[in-house]
N, C-alpha and C positions, 0 to 999 in steps of 0.2 A: 151199292145203294144209289139209286138215281137221285139227281139233283132235285127233281120234282118232289120226291118223297121228303127230302131234307127241308124243302120249302114248306111243305105241308106241316112238318113237325114244328117249324118256327111260327106258324100262324096261330098256334094256341096262345091265348092271352097270358100275360105275365102273371097275373094273380091267380089264374087257373093253375099255372105251374106251381105256384107256392102252395095252393090248397092241396093239390095232389101230393106234392112232396112232403108237406107237413103230415099228411095222413100216413104215408108210407113210413116216414121217420118215426112217428109215434109208435107204430107197430114194431119197428125194429128195436126201439129202445125199451120195450116192456121187459127185456131181459135184465135191466138194471135192478138189482135187489135193493140198493140203498141210494148212493149218491147219483144225482141225475143232472145237476147244473153246477156252475162255478168251476173251480179248479178240479180237473179230473186226473191230471198227472203233473208231477213236478219232480224233475230229476236234478237234484242239487249238484252244482258244479259244472253243469253243461249248458246253462242258459245265458242269454244276453241280458244283462241287468238293465232295467228301465221300466217304463210305464206304457200302458196300452190305452188308447182312446177308443171308446166303445159308443157308437151312435146307433142304438137299436132302431130298426126301420119303423116299427109300429109304436113309437114313443115320441113325445116332445122333449125328452131329456137326453142329454149327452153325458157320458161318464168317463172319468179318468180313473183307472184302477192300477194297482201294482200287480205283480205276477203271482201274488197270493190271492188275487181276486178281491182284494179289499179296496173299498172306495177311497180315493184321494180327493176327488172333486166331482161336483155335479152342476150342470148348467140346465136351465129350463127355458123353453121357448113357448110361444103360443101355438106353434106349428109342429105337426109331425115331421119326421126326418124327410129330407128331399134330395139326395140320399146320404151325402157324406159330410164330414166335418174335418177340420184341421186345427191344430194349435199353432199359434204364431210365436215368433221369437220374443215378443213382449209379454207373453203369457196369456194373451187373449185367445178367444175361440172364434173361428170363422165357420159358420154352419149354414147349410141349405135347408130351407123349410118347404113343405108341400102346400101349395095353394090350389084348391080345386076350382076349375072354371070350365066352361063349355067349349073353349077354343082348342085345348089340347088335353086330352084325357088318357094319354098313353102311359104305359108302365115307365116308372122312373121319373115322373114329373116332379119338379121342384117348384120354382117360380119366385122364390125370394131368398136372398143371401143376407145373413145377419152376423154382426160382430158383437161378441159379449166380452166384458172385462173378465179378469181372473175371478173376481168376486161376483160375477153373474149379472152385472149391469149391462143393459142393451146400449151399445155405443153407436151403432150404425146399422142401417138396413137398406136394401135396394131391391125393388120388385121388378122382375123380368117375366111378366105373364100378361100378354095381351093378344090381340088378334094376329099380330105379325110374328112375335117371338115368344118363346117360353124356355126358361132355363130348365135343364133336365140332367139327371144322372150325376154329373161331375163338374167340378171347377177346380182351380189350382191357384193358390196364392203365390205370387212371384216375389223375388227378393227386392224389387224396386217399389213394393207396396201395391202394385196393380194386381188384378185378378183375371186369369183366363177363365172364360165361362163357355160351356157347351150349351147351345140353344137350338131348339127346333125353329126352322125358318119356313113359314107357310108360303108355298108357291100356289097361287090360284090355279084351279084345274085347267082352265083355258090357256093360261100362260105356260103351264107345264107341257100341255099337248102341243102348243106352238113351238116349244123347244125340242120336240121329238119324242116325248113320252107317249106310249101307245094309248090310243083313245080308250077311255073306260077303265083305266088301270090306276087311277089316283084314289079310287075308293073313298070319295068324299069331296068336299068343296075345295080341298087343298091337298097338294103333295107336300108332305113334311120333309123338307130338305134340312140341311145343317148349316149353322153359322157359328164361327168361333169369335167371341168378343174378347178384347182386352179392355177392361174398365179400370178407371182410376176413381176410387171413392172420394166423395165430396160431402162435407157437412155431416149430417146425421142420417140423411135418407136420399142421397143423390149420388150419381156417378157420371163420369165422362167416358164415352167410348173413344179410346185413343188409337185403336187398331182393330181391324176385323178381316175375316176371311169367309167367303161364302162358297159352298160347294157348287151351287148352280152356275158359277163362273167357270167351272172346270169339268164340263161334261162332254160326252161324245155319244152319238146315236147312229145306228145303221138301219133304221126302219123307213125313213122317208127322205129321199134325196133332195126334196124341195124345201126341207126345213134346215135350220141352222145346225152346226156341229155334226153334220153327216160325214162319216168316214168309216173305214174298217176299224173295228174295235182294237184288233191286234196291232194296228199301226200307232196306237196312242195309249200305251200303258201309263202315261202321265195324267190321263183323264179317266173319268168314271162313267161307265155305261149307265145312262139314265133308265134303261129298261132291264137291267140285270135282275133286279129283285122285284117281283110283282105278285105279292100275295094280297090277301084281302085287308091290308092294313096300310093306311096312308103313311105310316112311319117307315120311310123307304130305307134309311141307312142305319138308324139306331146307334149312334155313337154313345158309348157308355163310359169312356174315360179319356182324360187329356193329360199329357205330360209335357214338360218343357226342359230342354237341355240348354242351359245358359252358355256353356262353352261353344256349342255348335250354333246357337241361336235358332233352334229348330223345335217344332211342335210335333208330338206323336199323338195319333188318334186311334182308338180301338173301335172298329166298325163291326158291330155284332152281326147284322144281317148279311153283310158281304163276307164275313169270316176272314177279315183282313186287318192288318195294321197299316196305317198311312203315316208318312212323315212329310211335313211341309216346311217351307222356309218362313221363319218369323222375321228374318232380316230384310223385310220389304216395307214399303209404305202401303197404306190401305189401297191406293190406286194400283200399285204393282201387284198386290195380292189378288186383285181382280183380273189380272192379265196373265199372259203366258211368258213374260220376260221381265228382266230386272231383278233387283234384290241381290243378296250376297251370293246366291248360287246361279243367278242368271235365268231362272225359270219362272219368275213371278210366283203365283200361287199354285202352280201345277204340282202334282205329286212328285216328290223327290225319290220316294221309295215306297214300296208296298210289298206285303208278304203274307202268305197264309192260304191264298186261294187263287192260283193263277187262271182258273177258269173265268174269273170275273173280268179279265182283260184278254180272254181268248188265247192264253199261252199255256193252257193245260186243260184237264178235264176233271170230272168228279173224283177220280183216283188221285189227283194231284193235291187235293185239299188237305190242309194241315190243321186248321183251326175250326172249332165247332162251338159257336156261341160264346166266344172267349171274352175276358174282362181284364182290366187293369194292366195294360201293356205300358211299361215305363223303362227308362234307362237305369241301370244299376249305377250308383255313385262310383266314381273312378277309383276311390281309395278302398273300395270293398272288394271282396272276392268276386271275380268275373266282372269287374268294373268296366263300364262302357257298353256291355252287352244289354240285351233287352230281356226283361223278365215279365211273364204274364201267367194268368190263370186260364187254362184251356178247359172250359166247362164240359165239353163232350156231348153237347146237345146235338142230336142227329148222328152221332157216332154209335155204332152198335157192336158189342154190348155197350150200355151206357156207363161211362166212367170218366172221371175228371183227372187232369194232370196239371202240374206246374212245370213250365218250360222256360228255357233260355235260348235265345236266338242271337247269333253274332252276324250282323249284316256284312256283306262283302263291300269293302270300301277301297278306293284307290288312295284316299287320304281321309282324315277324319271329316265326316259329314258329306263326303263325295262318294256316291254309291255307284259301283261298277255297273255299266249299262249292258248287261247280258240278260236275256229274257227266257224263261221267267227269272225274276230277280233271285239272286243267290242269298244264302246258301241252299243246298239241296235239302238239308234237314236241320233240325234243332241240335244244339250242342249239348243239352242236358234236359232230361225229362224225369220228373218225379211222379210216381204213381204208387198206389198201395200195393202191397204184396199180393193181395187179392183185389184186383183193380176195381171191381164193381162195388166194393165196400166204401170207396171214396168217390162220391158223385154229388155235385151241386149243379142242377140244371140251369140256374140263373144266378145273377149277382156274383159275389165272391172276388177274391184277389190274393195277392202274395207280395211279399217284399223281402229283400235280402237285408240282413242285420249286420252291424259292424263286425261281429266276431265270425262271420261266415255262415251262421245259421240262417234259416229262412222261416219267416212267419207267414202262415197260410190261413186264409179265411175261407172256410167252407160255408158260404153265406146262408143258404136255405135253412140249414140246421142250426145256425147261430154259433157255429163252432170255430174256434181259433186253435191252431196247434203250431208248435215250433219244432222244426227238424234240424238236426245237427249236420255236420259236414258228411256224415256217413248215412244220411237220409233216415236217421232214427228219430222217432218222436220223443222229445225231452220235456215238452210242456203241452198241456191241453186244457182248454177252457170252453164252457158252453154258456152262452148268454142266458141269464135268468129273467130278463126284463121284457115284459109284454105290456104295451100301452103305459098306463100309470101304475101298474101293479108289478109285483115280482113273483116268480115261482118259488114256492117252498121246496127246499131241497128234498128230493124223494119223489116229487111229482114229475110226470112225463111232460117235457117242454114241447109246445106247439106254437106256431106263429111268432117265433122268437128270432126271425131272420136278421142278419146284419149285412149291409151292403159291403162294408169293408172295415176291418180293424186297422189301426195304424199304430206304429211303435215309435216311442220317443226315448232316447237314452238318458241316463242319469245326468249327463253333461249338457243336455238341451238348454239353450240360452233362456227359453221361456220359463225354466224352473228357478232361475237365479233369484234369490231373496224371497222365494215363495215357500209357504209351509206345505209340506208333503206328508202330513201325518196320516197313516193308514187308519181308516175306520173299520166298520164291520164288513164282512163279505156282502155283496149285493143280494145274494139269494136269501130268502127267509129261512130261519131255523137251519142254518148250514150244518150239514153233517161233518164231523171232525175229519180233518185231513192233515197230512204232514206238509208243511210249507214254511220256508224261511226266506224272506225277501232281503235283497241287498247284496253287496259284495260278498262273495263266498268267504265265510268266516272259518278258518282252520285253526284258530287259537283257542285254547281252553281258558275259561275265566280265571282270574287271578285275584286273591284277597288283597284288599288295599287298606282295610282298617278293621281293628278289633274293638269290641266294646264288652266289658271295660277295656280302656286302652291298656296296652302292655305296660305294666309297672305302675298303674294308677293306685293311689292310696285310699283307704277308708271306704271301700265298696262294701255293701251289705253282703252277708254270706249267702243270701238267697238271690243274688243277682242273676238275671237271665242273660247268658252270653249271646253275643251277636257278631256275625262276621259279615262285612260289607265287601262286595266284589266289584270289579271294574266294569261289569256289564250285568244285564238282567239274567237271572237264573230261574230254572224251573225244577220241580221234583221229578226224579225218575220213577219207574214203576216197581223197582225192587232194590234190595240191598239194605245195609245197616250203617248207622252212624255210631261211632264208638267214642265214649268220653273216658279219658284217663285223668286221674287225680294223683299227683306226685308219682307218675310213671306206672300206676296200678290201674287196671281196667275197672272203672267204677260202674258204667252202665252201657248197655247195648240197646239202641232204639231203632226200630224199623223206619225207613225213610218215609213210609206212608203214614206214620203215626202223627196224631194231632199235637204231639210234643215238639214236632219240628214244623216250623212255619217259614214260608218263603214269601217275601213281599218285594217285588221288583228285583233289586240287586242285593237284598239283605236276607241272610239266613239267621233265624232266631231259634234258640234251643231252650226248652223248658224241662230240665232234668227232674227226675223223681226225687232225688235227695239233694240236700243243701250242700254247697261247697264249704270246705273247711277254710278257716282263715289262713292267709298266706299260702294257699294251695297253688301248685303249678298245674294248670289245666291244659290238656292236649286233646285234639279232636282228630279222629281217623274216619275215613269214608271208604266204603266199597266203591269200586269203579262204576261210574255212571249213576250213582245215587242222585247227583245233581248234574244238570247239563245247561248249556246256553240254548238260545233259539235255533242255532245251527246244529244242535245235537252233539256238541263237543262236551265230553265228560270232564268233571273237575279232576284234573291230575296234578295241579300245582296248588298245594295248600300246606301250610306249616304253622302249627300252633304249639309246638313243643315248649316254647318259652312264654306261653300265655300265663303270666303269674299275676294274681290279684294282690291288692293290699301291700304294695311296695311303693315307696315314695318315688316321685318323678313321673314325667309324662313322656309319651312316645307316639309317633305317628307313622305314616307310611314310609318316610325316609329312614326312620329307625328300623322298621321292619326289613327294608332292603339291606341295610347295613348288617343287621343281625344275620340274614341269610348269607350275605357275602362273607362274614367272619366265620360262620360255621363250615362252609365249603369254600375252599380257596385253592388256587386262584379262581376268580369268578368274574367275568367269563374266562374260559379255559380252552386250550387247543389240544393238548396231549394228555394231561392228567389233572386230577383234583385230589385234595387232601381233606380228610375229615378227622375230628377228634372224638373218640368214643368214651363213654363212662364205664364200659365193661369190656372185658377182653374177648369174649366170644358172643357173636350175634350174627343174624342173617342180614346180609346187605343185598339190596336189589336196586336197579335203575330202570325207570319206566319213561317212555316218551310221552308226548302230549296227548296221545290217544289212549294211554294206559297200557301199552304193550311193553313187555320186558325186553331189554336189550342186553347184549353180551358185553363184558368188560373183564379186565384182569386186575385182581386185587393183590397188593403187596402190603404186609403188615410191618409196622415199625415199632419204636419204643413208645412207652406211655400211652398205649392204646391208640396211637396214631396210625391211620390207614391211608394208603395211596392207591388210587384207582386209575388204571390206564383207560382213557376214553378216546384214544386216537382213531379208532375205527368207527366212531359214531358220526352220523350225519350232523350237519349244522342244525341247531334247534335248541329248544328248551326241554330240560329233563328234570325229573325228581328222583331223590334218593330215599329209599324206604329202608328202615332198620327195624327188623322184627315186625314187619307189616305196617309200621307207622311211618308216615312221611316225615323225614328228618329235615329236608331242605330242598332247594331248587338251585340249578345252575344252568348256565348258558354255554353251549359248545359252539365255538366259532372257527 
């Protein structure tokens, strides 16, 4: 494929891309019979726990959701997204907004950055949208409180041509170059520029020997050819993301139109950043490293190109899997067939931040590439991004379709979500989503400092009339619910014979879809009730039973349950329950501690390592042990005098087990 053809591909306007892709995506999704937005896949036990920041492109709202797709928080601005947003460690939201003006009307225009409190109050805003500069695409909050901002920098056409731009190729009154600002917020609507870097200070040209910066392009890979990209758009470079490495004090830029990433030295003064020397690396503001398209500096050809309209290049945190390497979303625009990939690149360095000077810059290829098993099924021609998560998984944003999905270390999808938000409305689940693009999703772990002392109560799913799906958010719960209180209390006196018994558990429970609850009165089966019956009610962590017949005075009541009649939100079935001594109308009170003592006395020692003892009321009965998932386990039984039984549990794994006698749970013990 010729470079000319690739350039022609790139000249299509951004929103034309979106319109075309939305149309294609709509037809592709007509196969959905039911669920079309929100959580599409949730594989319990394989996810990174945390929250997702969702800034829909065509909305003035920003959402924080959990991985069940339920809204935690929403912020509202006067402006549509422009394009990204971040949470800060004080819990505030930093968001770019889109300001329309006649100076810069390109794709990805922002123009204003706003800061909102956790509760939605506008704390600060700063407009960067004038004849000279316009914020676009991305910005980055720094740990020192400053903000790195990507801006278009308008170079008047005559000035650009005086610097060696070919005559007639600015396609407007200005050539849109790039400038990176570091701003320090002041007051409620002001900022101080404390550092800046301008691309126009680091160019080379080989078209006119009488003009500045003339030289062979291949002699200066540290400079950018001002004539390399010349389509009918004044947006010459189109940087779409910025990242900062505090340890290296370096900035990384993602250059869409040149299909490259650049790294520059932030350890300079502004004056040094405008020169070719000085700073921590001794090269001023010249490029320290570039990769993706060596043809851009005449060290390769079109066959050497690696990136195709890529986005979101950034360093992976050092403590994460592949820490220190560069992760990015390679859109695949101009690559045929059309497909997207997520890739990792490990720069060749002589020491951290010092890049080996062999050309083209190494390495020869990426160290990891993720693509779909059918590559063309995963394609987002614009926007999009990816980030490595603390557990080694990778969160991927396929931006045009509004889709986020998480892959595990084996590249298997374990979570998938489709944005349901369009402008001020939301899609009703079951409708086909269009115009629901997302520039980039961002992940925040449970331990993120911005969540400290904040209420993170999940609300409803964002989508309207959400179709039911299986999802349980939070640390993976592998423990079955445990009863902590009975009503009437064990041994309470003077209860009415028509008392409705109630069991309170240590966590919320829900009804299963099948199975029976059994009521025993004085060891005799009194009633069998289907779990779906209205006689059994569940309210948060309470189970209430309304039996058909009245209880007799001084009756000993026992409850039995089929496996998975009741579960918790993680689908753990109730395996630990014991009501065999639930006796009404006996004087004295008892609480949870008494219940634990009762269990301990019935099965002893408890906890146990090698064996347990139980005392039976009858000589012959069926004894079973089940684990917390309801599965039967093997053991050896030895019978003693006075119906005392000893069970060898030495082969069992550490955990919590229940003893069943004639299909009724007798008690619980801990194997350690």
